[in-house]
N, C-alpha and C positions, 0 to 999 in steps of 0.2 A: 636501456633507457635510464635516465637520471631519476633520482629520488623525486624531484619536482615534477617530472613528466608522469611518473607513476601516480603521484598524488593528484595532479590536475586531471589526468585521464580517468582515474578511478572515481574521483569526486564528480566529474562530468557524467559518467555512466550512472552513478547513484542519483544524481539530480534528474537525469532522463527517466530512470525507473520511477522516481518519486512523482514526476510529472504525469506518468501513465496512471499512477494511483490517483492523482488529483483529477484527471480526466474521468476516470471511473466514478469517482465520488460525485462529480458534477452531473454525469449521466444518471447515476443512481438517484440524486436529488430531484432532478426534473422528471424522471420517470415516476417518482412517487406521486406526483400531482397530475401528470398528463398521459397516463398510460392505461391500457386495458388489462395489463398483466399485473402481477404482484411486484416483481422486481425483474431485473435483467435475467432473461432465460427462464423465468417461472411464469407461465401463462395461467395455469390453474393449480389448485391444490386438490389432488385426487379428483379431478374433473369439475371442481367447483370454481366458478369464475368470480372475480371481484364483484361484479354486478349482482350475482346470486347471493354472495355473502353479505353485500350491502343491503339487499332486500330483506334478508333474514334479521340482521342486526347492524344498523349503520355505525354504531359505536365500535364494532370490531374493525371495520375498514378504517375508521379514523385512527384507531389505536395502531393498526399496522402501518398506516401512512406516517404516524408520529415516530414509530420505530425506524422506518426507512429514512426519514429525514435526519434523525439522530445518528443513525449509522453512517449516512453520507457525511455528516459533519465530523464525525470521528475519523473517518477515512481521510477526509480532506485535511484535518488538523495533523494527522500522522504524516501525510504526504508533505505538508508544508514544513513541519518540524524536521523530518528526515532530509528533505532537500536543503533546508537552511543549514543543518549540521554539516552536510556534505560540502556545500559551497563555501561556507564561512569558517568551518573548523577543520574538516578532514583535508581540504585542499591546502590548508596552512600547516598540516602535519601534526595536528593535535590528537593525541591518543584518546583523550576523554571524549572528544567529538565522534571518533570512529566507534568507540565502544557504545556510546549512547545511540549513535546512528544505526548501529546493527541491532541493539537490544529492542529499541522502540518498535520497529516493524515486525520483528520476530515475535514479540509478545502479542501484537495485534493478530498476526496470522495464526499463531499457535492457539489462540482463543477461538478465532472465527472459523478456521477451515475444518476442524474435525467434525462439526455438526453436519457438514455437507455430505459426509460419507456414511451416515447412519441410516439412510434409506427412508427418512421420514416423509419425503415428498420427491416428486420427479422434477427434474430441471434439465435444461440444455447446458451441459457443463462448459461447452466452448463459449457461449455468449455470457453465461453466468460468472464463470471464473477465469476464462481464457485471458482477458486483459490483465487481471491480477497476476496470473502466472507469468505472463510475458514481462510485466513490470518487475516482478520478483526476481526473475532470472537475470535481467539486465542489472538490477540493483545489486544482486549478489556478486555478479562478475565485477562490477565496479568496486564493491567492498574488498574483494580479493586483490584487485589491481592496486587499490589504495593501501592495502595491508603490505603488499610488496614494497611500496614506497616508505611506509612507516617503519618497516623492518630494517631499512638502510639507515646508517648513521647520518644525522643531519650535518650539513657542512659546518665546520668549526667545532663540532661536538668533541672531537679528539683533543683539540687545543684547549677547549674549556675544561676538560677533565684533568688536564695536567696541572 
């Protein structure tokens, strides 16, 4: 494959992974308002339903909804930024776009994912994190493919160096 093909295919996969993140954010957002559970894959917290918690203290549920909406916004913003960097920067062979496009979601995932494995609450990991993992795998494959393209010398680079 040529450098341009690697960059185009890698950026395309990264955009597809970012779109999956965006879909997750949209579902997360709407579920905050229209669901019987807390969030995707979390129906109760140690057997306590959102309705029971709302009966105990409505402010707690409003606060949880506020956090879910904010989280959805940050996931969506990250998806849009990562997709934009891939499509408009990485596809053009810009190293700074690749570095930023890799660092941004890595920071988000590195902050968010560890709490899921501390056993603080039960959740269905497939529905809760499955889509994020699928998007991440596709995004990482795209980043590697794009890296192969970035590692190749740009056409005319040898002439420009002379």
